[in-house]
C-alpha positions in Angstrom: -7.8 -11.7 -31.0 -7.9 -14.1 -28.6 -8.1 -17.6 -28.8 -10.5 -19.5 -26.1 -7.8 -20.9 -24.5 -7.3 -22.9 -21.3 -4.4 -21.8 -19.0 -2.5 -23.9 -16.7 -0.4 -21.8 -14.1 0.8 -23.7 -11.1 -1.8 -25.4 -9.0 -4.5 -23.5 -10.8 -6.3 -24.1 -14.2 -8.4 -20.8 -16.0 -10.7 -21.9 -18.7 -13.9 -19.9 -20.1 -16.6 -19.8 -17.5 -19.6 -22.4 -18.0 -23.1 -22.9 -16.6 -21.7 -25.3 -13.9 -20.1 -22.1 -12.2 -23.3 -20.5 -11.9 -23.7 -21.6 -7.5 -19.8 -20.5 -6.8 -20.2 -17.0 -9.0 -23.2 -16.5 -6.8 -21.8 -17.4 -3.4 -18.8 -15.7 -4.0 -20.4 -12.2 -5.5 -22.3 -11.5 -2.4 -19.2 -11.2 -0.3 -18.8 -8.2 1.5 -15.0 -7.0 0.3 -16.3 -7.6 -3.5 -18.9 -5.5 -3.0 -17.3 -2.6 -1.6 -14.9 -2.5 -4.4 -17.5 -3.4 -7.1 -20.4 -0.9 -6.9 -21.6 -1.6 -9.8 -22.3 -5.3 -8.7 -25.6 -6.5 -8.4 -26.6 -6.5 -4.1 -27.8 -9.0 -3.4 -26.5 -11.2 -6.3 -28.8 -13.9 -7.9 -28.7 -16.8 -10.0 -30.0 -14.2 -13.1 -26.9 -12.1 -12.1 -24.8 -14.9 -12.5 -26.5 -15.8 -15.5 -25.7 -12.4 -16.9 -22.0 -12.7 -16.3 -21.8 -16.1 -18.3 -23.8 -14.2 -21.4 -21.4 -10.9 -20.9 -18.4 -13.7 -20.5 -19.4 -15.1 -23.8 -19.5 -11.8 -26.0 -16.5 -10.8 -24.4 -14.4 -13.7 -26.1 -16.4 -13.0 -29.3 -15.6 -9.2 -29.1 -11.9 -9.9 -28.7 -11.0 -10.4 -25.3 -10.7 -12.6 -22.7 -12.7 -14.3 -19.7 -11.6 -17.3 -17.6 -13.0 -19.0 -14.6 -10.1 -19.8 -12.1 -10.1 -23.5 -10.9 -8.3 -25.2 -8.1 -8.0 -28.6 -7.6 -11.5 -28.8 -10.0 -13.2 -26.0 -8.2 -14.4 -22.5 -8.8 -12.2 -19.7 -6.7 -12.5 -17.0 -8.9 -12.3 -14.9 -12.4 -9.8 -13.1 -14.3 -10.8 -11.3 -18.0 -9.4 -8.8 -20.2 -11.2 -6.2 -22.2 -10.8 -6.3 -26.0 -7.6 -4.3 -27.3 -8.0 -0.8 -28.3 -6.9 1.0 -31.3 -3.5 1.0 -29.8 -3.2 -2.9 -28.5 -4.0 -2.1 -24.9 -5.9 -4.6 -23.0 -7.3 -4.3 -19.4 -7.4 -6.5 -16.6 -9.8 -7.0 -13.9 -10.2 -10.5 -11.5 -11.9 -11.4 -8.3 -11.2 -14.2 -5.8 -14.1 -16.2 -4.1 -13.6 -15.9 -0.3 -12.3 -18.7 0.8 -9.4 -18.8 -1.7 -8.2 -15.6 -0.8 -4.5 -15.3 1.1 -3.2 -18.4 -1.0 -1.6 -16.1 -4.3 -4.4 -17.3 -6.2 -5.1 -14.0 -7.8 -1.6 -12.8 -8.3 -0.5 -16.2 -10.1 -3.7 -15.9 -12.5 -2.8 -12.4 -13.1 0.6 -13.5 -13.8 -0.5 -16.1 -16.6 -3.1 -14.1 -18.1 -0.8 -11.1 -18.4 2.0 -13.3 -20.0 -0.7 -15.0 -22.5 -2.1 -11.4 -23.5 1.6 -10.3 -24.3 2.5 -13.4 -26.4 -0.8 -13.0 -28.5 0.2 -9.8 -29.4 -1.3 -7.5 -27.1 1.0 -4.1 -27.0 0.2 -3.6 -23.1 -1.9 -4.8 -20.1 -2.7 -2.4 -17.6 -4.7 -2.8 -14.5 -6.2 -0.1 -11.6 -6.4 -0.7 -8.0 -8.2 1.6 -5.5 -5.4 3.0 -3.2 -6.7 1.2 -0.1 -7.4 -1.9 -1.6 -4.1 -3.7 -0.4 -5.4 -7.0 -1.7 -5.6 -5.7 -5.2 -2.4 -3.9 -5.0 -0.7 -7.2 -3.4 -1.8 -8.9 -7.0 -0.6 -6.3 -9.4 3.2 -6.3 -7.5 2.8 -10.3 -7.4 2.2 -10.5 -11.4 4.9 -8.3 -12.1 2.8 -4.8 -13.2 4.9 -1.8 -12.7 3.0 0.9 -10.6 2.7 3.9 -13.2 0.8 6.4 -11.3 -2.3 7.6 -9.4 -5.8 9.0 -11.0 -7.3 10.7 -7.9 -10.9 10.5 -7.1 -11.5 8.7 -10.0 -13.6 5.9 -8.6 -17.0 6.0 -6.8 -17.5 3.3 -4.2 -20.7 1.9 -3.5 -20.9 3.9 0.0 -20.8 7.1 -2.5 -17.3 8.1 -1.1 -14.6 8.6 -4.0 -10.9 6.8 -3.8 -8.4 7.4 -5.5 -6.8 4.7 -8.3 -3.7 3.3 -8.6 -2.4 2.5 -12.2 0.2 -0.1 -13.3 1.3 -1.7 -16.4 3.1 -4.4 -18.2 4.6 -4.3 -21.6 6.3 -6.9 -23.8 9.8 -7.7 -23.2 10.6 -6.0 -20.1 11.7 -7.9 -16.9 9.4 -8.9 -14.6 10.2 -8.0 -11.1 7.9 -10.1 -8.8 10.5 -9.7 -5.2 8.3 -9.2 -1.9 7.1 -5.7 -0.7 10.7 -3.7 0.7 8.8 -3.2 4.2 7.3 -5.9 5.0 3.8 -5.8 7.4 4.4 -6.1 11.1 3.6 -9.9 11.9 1.2 -8.6 14.6 -0.3 -5.5 12.6 1.8 -3.4 15.5 4.9 -3.2 17.5 5.0 -2.8 21.4 7.2 -2.5 24.2 4.0 -2.8 26.7 4.3 1.0 27.3 4.0 2.3 23.8 2.3 0.8 21.0 3.2 1.7 16.8 0.7 0.9 14.6 -0.1 1.9 10.7 -1.8 5.4 10.6 -5.9 4.6 10.3 -8.3 7.2 9.6 -9.3 7.3 13.4 -5.8 8.8 13.7 -6.7 11.8 11.2 -8.6 14.1 13.6 -5.8 13.6 16.7 -2.9 13.6 14.2 -4.6 17.4 13.0 -5.1 18.5 16.4 -1.2 17.3 17.2 0.0 19.4 14.4 -1.8 22.7 15.2 -0.1 22.3 18.4 2.2 25.6 19.1 5.1 23.6 20.1 4.6 21.3 17.2 4.0 23.7 14.7 6.9 25.9 15.6 9.0 22.5 14.0 7.1 21.2 11.6 7.4 21.3 8.0 3.5 20.1 7.1 1.5 23.1 6.1 -1.5 23.4 8.2 -4.2 21.3 6.0 -8.0 20.3 6.4 -9.2 17.3 7.9 -10.5 15.9 4.7 -6.4 16.1 3.2 -5.3 14.1 6.8 -8.1 11.8 6.5 -7.2 11.3 2.8 -3.2 11.0 3.9 -4.3 8.2 6.2 -5.9 6.0 3.0 -2.6 6.0 1.4 -0.6 4.6 4.6 -1.3 1.0 3.1 -0.3 1.5 -0.5 2.9 3.6 0.5 3.8 0.8 2.9 3.3 -2.0 0.1 4.7 0.3 -2.4 8.0 0.7 -0.4 7.8 4.8 -0.4 7.2 5.1 3.5 5.8 3.9 6.4 3.2 6.0 8.3 2.8 4.9 12.1 0.5 6.1 14.7 2.1 6.2 18.4 -0.3 5.1 21.5 -0.3 4.6 24.9 -0.6 0.8 24.9 -2.4 0.5 28.0 -5.1 2.9 27.5 -5.2 3.3 23.4 -4.9 7.0 23.1 -2.9 8.7 20.2 0.2 10.1 21.7 2.1 10.6 18.6 3.3 10.0 15.4 6.4 8.4 13.7 7.6 7.6 9.8 10.4 6.2 7.2 10.4 9.1 4.5 12.6 9.3 1.5 13.1 6.0 1.2 16.0 5.5 -1.3 15.9 2.0 -2.0 18.6 1.6 -3.9 21.0 2.7 -1.0 18.7 1.2 1.7 18.3 4.2 3.5 15.3 6.3 4.9 14.9 9.2 6.9 13.1 9.0 10.6 10.4 11.6 11.2 8.2 12.4 14.4 5.9 14.2 16.5 4.5 13.8 20.2 1.7 15.1 21.3 2.6 18.0 24.6 0.4 15.8 26.9 2.9 13.2 26.2 6.2 14.8 26.9 8.5 13.9 29.5 7.3 10.3 29.5 9.9 8.4 27.3 7.2 7.7 24.8 9.2 9.3 21.7 12.7 7.1 23.0 10.6 4.2 23.2 8.7 4.7 19.7 11.7 5.3 18.0 13.5 2.5 19.9 10.8 0.1 18.0 11.0 1.5 14.8 14.4 1.3 14.9 14.7 -2.4 15.8 12.2 -3.3 13.3 13.7 -1.3 10.2 17.2 -3.0 10.8 15.9 -6.3 11.6 13.2 -6.8 9.0 13.7 -4.4 6.5 17.0 -4.2 3.9 17.6 -0.8 5.3 21.2 -0.1 6.5 21.2 3.6 7.2 18.5 5.7 8.8 18.9 9.5 8.8 17.3 12.2 10.7 16.8 16.4 10.0 16.4 18.6 13.5 16.0 22.2 13.6 19.4 23.5 15.5 17.2 25.1 18.1 15.3 21.7 18.7 16.7 20.7 21.8 14.3 17.9 22.7 14.7 16.5 19.8 18.4 16.0 19.7 18.5 14.4 22.7 15.7 11.8 21.5 17.6 10.8 18.8 21.1 10.7 20.8 19.2 8.1 23.0 18.3 6.1 20.2 22.0 6.0 18.9 22.1 8.5 16.1 25.5 10.7 15.9 25.5 14.0 14.3 26.8 14.1 10.9 26.5 17.9 9.5 24.7 21.0 9.6 22.9 22.5 6.6 22.6 26.4 6.9 19.3 28.1 6.5 17.3 25.6 5.0 14.4 25.2 7.3 11.7 27.4 6.6 10.2 29.1 10.1 7.1 29.6 11.1 8.1 33.3 11.2 8.7 33.0 7.9 12.5 33.0 8.0 14.9 30.4 7.7 16.9 27.8 10.4 19.9 25.4 10.5 19.2 21.9 10.0 21.3 19.1 11.8 21.6 16.1 10.0 21.8 12.9 12.1 22.6 9.1 11.1 22.4 5.6 12.4 24.0 2.8 10.7 22.8 -0.7 11.2 24.5 -2.3 14.1 26.6 -5.1 11.6 28.2 -1.5 9.5 28.8 0.1 12.5 30.8 -2.8 14.1 33.1 -2.9 10.7 34.0 0.8 10.6 
């Protein structure tokens, strides 16, 4: 279906692979990151393996697909390809970038160009999938204008035998391509801190203490999260980067800046991007109560949310009896807004009233 073209995409030139690419392909294919997310890639990867890839690339062109070498300034920096169209005109995209070229927008630029080219040549749909933990590949999909469509749970086995969820993306002919930056930018230094508390994205190492915190009676009393096994908390932590990058939510571990001990959890959820609104949620280990940790953590999160993101309004909901949580929100500047009667399930099987709170961006508050 596709002609053997040479594509120009900004500083990149995309062409069919050749024997001159063998050395660069071997070097890049022995990279640990590629090995992690490409379990069928031979390891170690040899010249014979690269020659096999060239033969595969030639067959792909013959069968109606496409396989490009990505070059920049004449140097091989990656590869990108399309499967032949299926009976419905759908093609699947795959790509990789050499380690030295990562972080420079190579894959995103190439993916956008190849998707445009495929749709211009009659493809009815271009799709790709990325592991939920593969933030680099997820970033490529968004930058190339693909729309997130769903998640296939445990659809792929990684090299270590663990199964990974796959996020599915698609592009269709004629639809508007949105390539705006992420709604929630990642922390510049990977964390926020005031010297006493530290906020960092939830990671697998936090799953165990997070579960232990939720099982504490004082936390359990007001938590809306049902009891779950450790495996579910681990799975949840693996979604942190995907949720953040896609603008769905922000999940943070609160730790003691001095010792690194897990102190609690704070989040932005129920994100409504069209309204630039999100809800704050939090919980703290009982051993850290009375030390101002949650007030400090919430202050850091609020400051970041209003200075680094488009959010203009934050909300919170608390059980009417949860006086300590009320004090935390009051110290952070939140104001009581309303009461929803009998809306929160209680651990005793009953229902409780919910006090809702709001905090406006300081510039909005000045106008009111």
